[in-house]
Structure formats: structure tokens, C-alpha cells
C-alpha positions as CSV (number, residue, x, y, z in Angstrom):
1,M,0.0,0.0,0.0
2,M,1.1,3.6,-0.6
3,N,0.3,7.0,1.0
4,C,-2.5,8.8,-0.8
5,F,-0.7,12.1,-0.2
6,A,2.9,11.3,-0.5
7,G,3.6,14.2,-2.9
8,P,4.9,17.7,-1.9
9,V,2.8,20.0,0.2
10,P,2.4,23.4,-1.4
11,N,3.1,25.2,1.9
12,M,5.0,22.8,4.2
13,A,5.2,25.2,7.1
14,A,1.4,25.8,7.2
15,F,0.7,22.1,6.8
16,V,3.1,20.9,9.5
17,A,1.7,23.4,11.9
18,G,-1.8,22.2,11.5
19,A,-2.2,18.9,9.9
20,A,-2.1,15.5,11.4
21,V,0.5,12.8,10.6
22,I,-0.5,11.1,7.4
23,I,-1.0,7.4,7.4
24,A,0.7,5.2,4.8
25,A,-2.4,3.3,3.6
26,C,-4.9,4.0,0.9
27,A,-6.6,0.6,0.3
28,F,-10.0,1.0,2.0
29,S,-13.4,-0.3,1.4
30,P,-14.9,1.7,-1.5
31,S,-18.2,3.6,-1.5
32,R,-20.9,2.4,-3.8
33,D,-20.1,5.1,-6.3
34,Q,-16.5,4.1,-6.4
35,R,-17.6,0.5,-6.9
36,D,-19.7,1.6,-9.8
37,G,-16.8,3.7,-11.2
38,R,-18.7,6.9,-10.7
39,F,-17.1,10.3,-9.9
40,V,-19.8,12.1,-8.0
41,V,-20.8,15.6,-9.2
42,A,-23.4,16.7,-6.6
43,A,-25.3,19.9,-6.8
44,Y,-27.1,21.3,-3.8
45,Y,-30.3,22.9,-5.2
46,S,-32.7,25.4,-3.6
47,G,-34.5,26.6,-6.7
48,D,-37.9,25.8,-8.1
49,T,-39.4,23.5,-10.8
50,A,-38.9,25.8,-13.7
51,E,-35.3,26.8,-13.1
52,I,-33.8,23.4,-12.9
53,D,-34.7,22.7,-16.6
54,R,-32.3,25.5,-17.6
55,Y,-29.3,23.7,-16.2
56,P,-27.2,20.9,-17.7
57,V,-28.6,18.2,-15.5
58,G,-27.0,15.5,-17.6
59,E,-23.6,16.6,-16.3
60,L,-24.6,15.9,-12.6
61,T,-24.7,12.6,-10.8
62,H,-26.7,13.9,-7.7
63,I,-29.0,16.7,-7.0
64,I,-29.5,17.4,-3.3
65,F,-32.7,19.4,-2.6
66,S,-32.2,22.0,0.0
67,F,-33.7,22.1,2.5
68,L,-36.1,20.0,4.6
69,H,-36.6,20.7,8.3
70,L,-37.8,19.1,11.5
71,R,-41.5,19.2,12.3
72,G,-41.6,17.8,15.8
73,N,-39.5,14.7,15.6
74,E,-40.1,14.1,12.0
75,L,-38.5,15.1,8.6
76,A,-40.9,17.4,6.8
77,V,-41.1,19.3,3.5
78,S,-41.7,23.0,4.2
79,D,-44.5,23.7,1.8
80,S,-46.3,22.6,-1.4
81,R,-43.8,24.5,-3.5
82,D,-41.0,22.5,-2.2
83,S,-43.0,19.3,-2.6
84,A,-43.6,20.1,-6.3
85,T,-40.0,20.9,-6.8
86,I,-38.9,17.6,-5.3
87,L,-41.4,15.6,-7.4
88,H,-40.1,17.4,-10.5
89,L,-36.5,16.6,-9.6
90,V,-37.4,13.0,-9.2
91,S,-39.1,13.0,-12.6
92,L,-35.8,14.0,-14.2
93,K,-34.7,10.4,-13.5
94,K,-36.8,9.3,-16.5
95,R,-34.5,11.2,-18.8
96,F,-31.3,10.6,-16.7
97,P,-31.7,7.1,-15.2
98,D,-28.4,7.3,-13.3
99,L,-29.3,10.6,-11.6
100,K,-29.8,10.4,-7.8
101,I,-32.1,12.8,-6.0
102,L,-31.3,13.3,-2.3
103,L,-33.2,15.4,0.3
104,S,-31.1,17.5,2.7
105,L,-32.0,18.3,6.3
106,G,-31.1,21.6,7.8
107,G,-28.6,24.0,6.4
108,W,-27.3,27.2,8.0
109,G,-30.0,28.2,10.5
110,G,-32.2,25.3,9.5
111,C,-31.5,22.9,12.4
112,K,-32.6,24.7,15.4
113,M,-34.1,21.7,17.2
114,C,-31.6,19.1,16.0
115,S,-29.5,18.9,19.2
116,E,-32.6,18.5,21.3
117,V,-34.5,16.0,19.1
118,F,-31.5,13.8,18.3
119,A,-30.5,13.7,22.0
120,A,-33.4,11.2,22.6
121,E,-33.7,7.7,21.3
122,E,-37.4,8.3,20.7
123,G,-36.6,11.4,18.6
124,R,-33.9,9.6,16.5
125,K,-36.3,6.6,15.8
126,A,-39.2,8.8,14.8
127,F,-36.9,10.9,12.5
128,A,-35.5,7.8,10.9
129,A,-38.9,6.3,10.3
130,S,-40.3,9.5,8.9
131,T,-37.3,9.8,6.6
132,R,-37.9,6.3,5.2
133,D,-41.5,7.0,4.6
134,L,-40.9,10.4,3.0
135,L,-38.2,9.0,0.6
136,K,-40.5,6.2,-0.4
137,S,-43.5,8.5,-1.0
138,L,-41.5,11.0,-3.0
139,G,-39.4,8.5,-4.9
140,A,-36.1,10.1,-3.8
141,D,-32.9,8.2,-3.4
142,G,-31.6,9.2,0.0
143,I,-30.9,11.8,2.6
144,D,-28.1,14.2,3.3
145,L,-27.7,15.6,6.8
146,D,-26.6,19.2,7.0
147,W,-26.6,19.9,10.8
148,E,-24.6,23.0,11.3
149,Y,-23.2,21.9,13.7
150,P,-23.1,19.0,16.2
151,A,-21.2,19.7,19.4
152,I,-19.7,23.1,18.3
153,Q,-21.1,26.6,17.8
154,G,-23.1,27.0,14.7
155,Y,-26.0,29.3,13.9
156,P,-26.3,31.9,16.7
157,G,-28.7,30.9,19.4
158,H,-29.0,27.3,18.4
159,R,-28.3,24.7,21.1
160,F,-25.1,22.6,20.9
161,T,-23.6,20.3,23.5
162,P,-20.7,17.9,23.7
163,D,-23.2,15.0,23.6
164,D,-24.2,16.0,20.1
165,R,-21.1,14.3,18.8
166,H,-22.1,10.8,19.9
167,N,-25.8,11.5,19.3
168,F,-24.9,12.2,15.6
169,T,-23.4,8.8,15.4
170,L,-26.5,7.2,17.0
171,L,-28.7,9.1,14.5
172,L,-26.7,7.8,11.6
173,R,-27.0,4.3,13.0
174,E,-30.7,4.6,13.3
175,L,-31.0,6.0,9.8
176,R,-29.0,3.3,8.2
177,S,-31.0,0.6,10.1
178,A,-34.3,2.2,8.9
179,L,-33.2,2.8,5.3
180,G,-31.2,-0.3,4.7
181,P,-28.7,-0.5,1.9
182,G,-31.1,0.7,-0.8
183,Y,-31.1,4.4,0.1
184,E,-28.1,6.7,0.1
185,L,-26.9,8.3,3.3
186,S,-24.5,11.2,3.4
187,F,-23.7,14.3,5.5
188,A,-22.3,17.7,5.0
189,A,-19.2,18.4,7.2
190,G,-17.6,21.7,8.0
191,G,-14.2,21.9,6.3
192,F,-12.6,23.8,9.1
193,T,-10.4,22.5,11.9
194,E,-12.8,22.8,14.8
195,F,-15.5,20.8,13.1
196,L,-13.0,18.2,11.8
197,H,-11.6,17.6,15.3
198,D,-14.6,18.0,17.6
199,A,-18.0,17.5,15.8
200,V,-17.9,14.0,14.5
201,E,-16.9,10.5,15.6
202,W,-15.3,9.7,12.2
203,D,-14.3,6.1,12.9
204,Q,-17.9,5.3,13.8
205,V,-19.9,7.3,11.2
206,M,-18.0,6.7,8.0
207,P,-18.8,3.0,7.8
208,L,-22.5,4.0,7.9
209,V,-22.6,6.5,5.1
210,D,-22.0,6.5,1.4
211,R,-20.0,9.8,1.5
212,V,-19.1,12.9,3.4
213,N,-19.6,16.2,1.6
214,V,-16.8,18.4,2.9
215,M,-17.9,22.1,2.9
216,S,-14.5,23.4,1.9
217,Y,-15.9,26.9,1.5
218,D,-16.9,29.6,3.9
219,L,-13.5,28.9,5.5
220,V,-13.4,32.7,5.9
221,N,-17.0,33.7,6.5
222,A,-19.3,36.6,7.3
223,T,-18.2,36.7,10.9
224,S,-14.6,37.3,10.0
225,E,-13.1,40.8,10.4
226,W,-10.2,39.8,8.2
227,T,-10.1,38.9,4.5
228,G,-8.8,35.6,3.2
229,H,-9.7,32.9,0.8
230,H,-13.1,31.4,1.6
231,T,-12.6,28.3,-0.6
232,P,-8.9,27.7,-1.3
233,L,-7.5,24.5,-2.6
234,Y,-4.3,24.7,-0.5
235,S,-3.2,26.2,2.8
236,T,-0.8,29.2,2.9
237,A,1.5,30.6,5.5
238,D,-1.3,33.0,6.5
239,Q,-4.3,30.6,6.3
240,R,-4.3,27.0,7.5
241,E,-7.9,26.2,6.5
242,S,-8.2,24.8,3.0
243,T,-9.6,21.9,1.0
244,D,-6.3,20.1,1.0
245,N,-5.9,20.6,4.8
246,A,-9.3,19.0,5.4
247,V,-8.7,16.1,3.0
248,R,-5.3,15.4,4.5
249,Y,-6.8,15.3,8.0
250,L,-9.5,12.9,7.0
251,D,-6.9,10.7,5.2
252,S,-4.8,10.7,8.4
253,L,-7.8,9.1,10.1
254,G,-8.0,6.3,7.5
255,I,-11.2,7.5,5.9
256,P,-11.7,5.9,2.5
257,P,-10.8,8.5,-0.2
258,G,-13.7,7.3,-2.3
259,K,-16.1,8.5,0.5
260,I,-14.7,12.0,0.6
261,V,-16.4,14.6,-1.7
262,I,-14.9,18.1,-1.7
263,G,-16.8,21.3,-2.0
264,A,-16.8,24.2,-4.4
265,A,-18.5,27.6,-4.0
266,F,-20.6,29.1,-6.7
267,Y,-20.6,32.4,-5.0
268,A,-18.3,35.2,-3.7
269,R,-17.9,36.6,-0.2
270,V,-17.1,40.4,-0.2
271,W,-15.5,42.7,2.4
272,E,-15.4,46.5,2.4
273,Q,-13.1,49.0,4.2
274,V,-10.1,46.9,3.2
275,Q,-6.7,48.5,3.3
276,N,-4.7,48.8,0.1
277,K,-2.0,46.3,1.2
278,N,-1.2,42.9,-0.3
279,N,-4.0,43.5,-2.8
280,G,-6.5,43.4,0.1
281,L,-5.6,39.8,1.1
282,Y,-5.3,39.0,4.8
283,Q,-6.3,42.5,5.7
284,H,-8.8,43.9,8.3
285,G,-12.2,44.6,6.8
286,K,-16.0,44.5,7.3
287,F,-18.1,41.8,5.7
288,K,-20.3,43.3,2.9
289,D,-22.0,40.9,0.6
290,Y,-22.7,37.4,-0.7
291,V,-22.8,37.4,-4.5
292,I,-23.7,34.4,-6.7
293,F,-21.5,33.5,-9.6
294,R,-24.2,34.4,-12.2
295,N,-24.2,38.0,-11.0
296,F,-20.4,38.5,-10.8
297,G,-20.3,40.7,-13.9
298,A,-23.0,43.1,-12.9
299,Y,-21.9,43.3,-9.2
300,F,-18.2,43.9,-9.8
301,G,-19.0,46.2,-12.7
302,T,-21.1,48.4,-10.5
303,I,-18.4,48.9,-7.9
304,G,-15.6,49.1,-10.5
305,G,-11.9,49.4,-10.3
306,F,-11.2,45.7,-9.5
307,T,-7.9,44.0,-10.2
308,E,-8.1,40.3,-10.7
309,G,-5.7,38.3,-8.6
310,W,-4.5,34.7,-8.4
311,D,-2.8,33.2,-5.3
312,T,-0.3,30.6,-6.7
313,V,0.0,28.9,-3.3
314,A,-3.7,28.7,-2.4
315,Q,-4.6,28.1,-6.1
316,A,-7.5,30.5,-5.6
317,P,-8.7,33.7,-7.3
318,Y,-9.7,37.0,-5.7
319,R,-10.5,40.6,-6.7
320,Y,-9.6,43.8,-5.1
321,S,-10.7,47.4,-5.7
322,A,-8.2,49.8,-4.1
323,A,-10.4,52.7,-5.0
324,A,-13.4,51.3,-3.3
325,G,-11.5,49.3,-0.6
326,V,-13.5,46.2,-1.5
327,F,-12.1,42.6,-1.5
328,A,-13.8,39.5,-2.9
329,T,-13.0,35.8,-2.6
330,F,-14.6,33.0,-4.6
331,D,-14.2,30.0,-6.9
332,D,-14.1,30.4,-10.7
333,A,-13.7,28.1,-13.6
334,R,-10.0,27.8,-13.2
335,S,-10.0,27.0,-9.4
336,I,-12.9,24.6,-9.8
337,S,-11.2,22.8,-12.6
338,L,-8.1,22.5,-10.3
339,K,-10.3,21.1,-7.5
340,T,-11.8,18.6,-9.8
341,R,-8.4,17.4,-11.0
342,Y,-7.3,17.2,-7.4
343,A,-10.2,15.0,-6.5
344,M,-9.6,12.8,-9.5
345,K,-5.8,12.6,-8.8
346,H,-6.3,11.5,-5.2
347,H,-9.1,9.1,-6.1
348,L,-11.7,11.0,-4.0
349,G,-15.4,10.3,-4.3
350,G,-16.0,13.5,-6.3
351,I,-16.9,17.2,-6.0
352,M,-20.1,18.9,-4.8
353,F,-21.1,22.6,-4.7
354,W,-23.3,25.2,-3.2
355,E,-25.4,25.7,-5.2
356,L,-26.8,25.1,-8.7
357,S,-29.1,28.1,-8.8
358,A,-26.0,30.4,-8.6
359,D,-24.5,29.1,-11.8
360,R,-24.9,30.5,-15.3
361,Y,-27.4,28.6,-17.5
362,E,-24.8,28.2,-20.2
363,H,-21.0,28.1,-20.1
364,G,-21.0,28.0,-16.3
365,L,-19.1,26.3,-13.5
366,V,-20.9,23.0,-13.9
367,G,-19.4,22.9,-17.4
368,A,-15.9,23.4,-16.0
369,I,-16.3,20.4,-13.8
370,D,-17.7,18.3,-16.6
371,S,-14.9,19.3,-18.9
372,V,-12.2,18.0,-16.5
373,R,-14.2,14.9,-15.7
374,K,-14.4,14.0,-19.4
375,G,-10.7,14.7,-19.9
376,G,-10.7,18.3,-21.0
């Protein structure tokens, strides 16, 4: 056996400071997609029935409808609009037989009662049974848990306790027991160090799931008073958090590479009042905006004066307007192509992104992923 990450580290000082020792073994039990020879391209989707038909659905392997929520102890669709959207997504399987439609619980701010409900065996059992019944009634293929976050601070005001960590394991056990092998089971994981270290019992949960969707974005988020790369591929001397940092940590735990899906961002995060130093990177600032990829041209054109930058270590783009004091960090076609190549090179399960409604209808970021996947 050989080490999955035996190659050079782009920034050794940053990695050594923060990453765990890498194990020298890569031969693990594969996920079902790996067994089927599939590289996952999973799109989180929060749009409606009409919009989805404007996107290249044939270039996706999974669409994850976002989001469902708890109603009491049960998984529930929010309203009739969401029910109609899910049924339409499921109907796409007639044209794309290999497409999988998953339902996602939670999201940022969408899991207020998760800690309380999943602390009790009764709550976990009721949730698992309702999930099975809902998947069957809607014709969906599985569930993705996006609890932000077990055991650590997430959405302001939402309960979190150390017990969440093990309760999350118990929840996944209950779900796998209720769903059996016929339905897919995945979860979204924060790509930052605190989540990776403290939120999940990795050795216990990974045998239960088909994959983990690593949210390797928002690594610098709206709460930060400093700029940085919110979705970089590699760590730098100034920023430990990155896609590669998260993957290396999971690899060090012996998690099967084929069960790790990395994340891409179809949006920018923007700061204002940023000093004209180092092109605005790693500078003090005030969070300003969340901008979807489809609107980049109009948004950045309105502010004006932007210089496009590329961090050769992080392998990440950014823009800075010295005149306006505005800094933006995001993924683009180049960085997403590099992420896709990275996932393929290291035999990861695939790539996912938040979210499809942010892409252009033609010549968008989904196309950049597909081009690399098909050898472009």
C-alpha cells in the first residue's frame, strides 16, 4: 500500500503546523459510487421546478434538494412549492436514469431543534422512520444531513452540547438501520479544523454513510473581520484552512478516499473598508456581501476598479478594488477545474457545490467540472 498524499505539500510550514500525521495506507473499502466507477458531481439545489430545466442536469450525478426541516421529531417538507420541486427533480430520472435525488435536512439556520430532538432515542427513531416514509412517498434516493453543527457553535442561538457528537453517530446508525442499503446516506461536514476535530466520531460514522460532503468553502466567512480565501484548494503561510488541509486530516484518520467529496463555491464573499495592502488579502475589513456567480459581472462592474488576482500557493482567485476598498474571494472556472483534478488525482469520491441556482445557465461552472471529468 502507498500513501495517498505522498507528494509535496504546497506550503509545508502551514501544513506541518496544523495537519495530522498522514497514514501510509490507501486501500480502504470503497463507496458504492467508487464500486460503480462513478465520480460524484453533486449539486445542492434550492431553486424551483422551472429553473432546474435550464441547467445541464445530464452533467450531474446527484441533485440534493435543500432544505427540509424538522416538524416535531419528523422530517418534513416545508410547503407545497418544495414538494412540487422535489417531485419534478425525481421526474428527471426518467431522462437521466443514473441521476440520484437526495433530500437535505437543515442548512445554516435550519437545524434549530436538531440537538434537542436527536439527543433522545425516541426522537432519532421517529426521525429515521419519517425519513424512510418520505423518501418512499416522493421517490427520492436518500438523505443528506446538514446539521450545522453538532457539538460546536453554529447558527447563533442554536443549542449545541458535547453530547451532540455521539448523538450524531446514533442518529446515523438509526437512519442506516431504517433505510437499509437501498437508500443513500451522506452528511455535510464543515471543512474547518474545529469541526473536523470536535464535531464527528469519524471512525464510527464513516462505515454507515456513502460519503461525506466536505464544505471546503466559507473557511473565511461573514463573521470574520479579516479577509482571506473562503474556498482555497491549498493552505498558505497565513491561512491554514483549505480543501487540502481537510482532506489530509480525513486521510490521516483512515477514511476511504472514495467516500470524501470536496466542495466548491458558486458564490463570492465580499469585504469592504479593506486597506490597500497585499492586494487586500489577509487585511482587516468589514463583511459586505454574498454574491452568486451568475451575478459577478453586474456586481463587480457596479463597484468598479477591480484588479483580478490569483494566489499561486492557495490556487485561488480573488478581486480587489483599491479605489473602493473592496475585496472578494470566490471560486471560478480555473479554481474549480483544479479542485476537480485534485479530487480525481487523489481518487476522492467526487466534487459537490453550493449551489446550482447560482450558476450561469450556459458556459457555467458545472461545465468546468464536466470538462475536466471528461478529460478536457
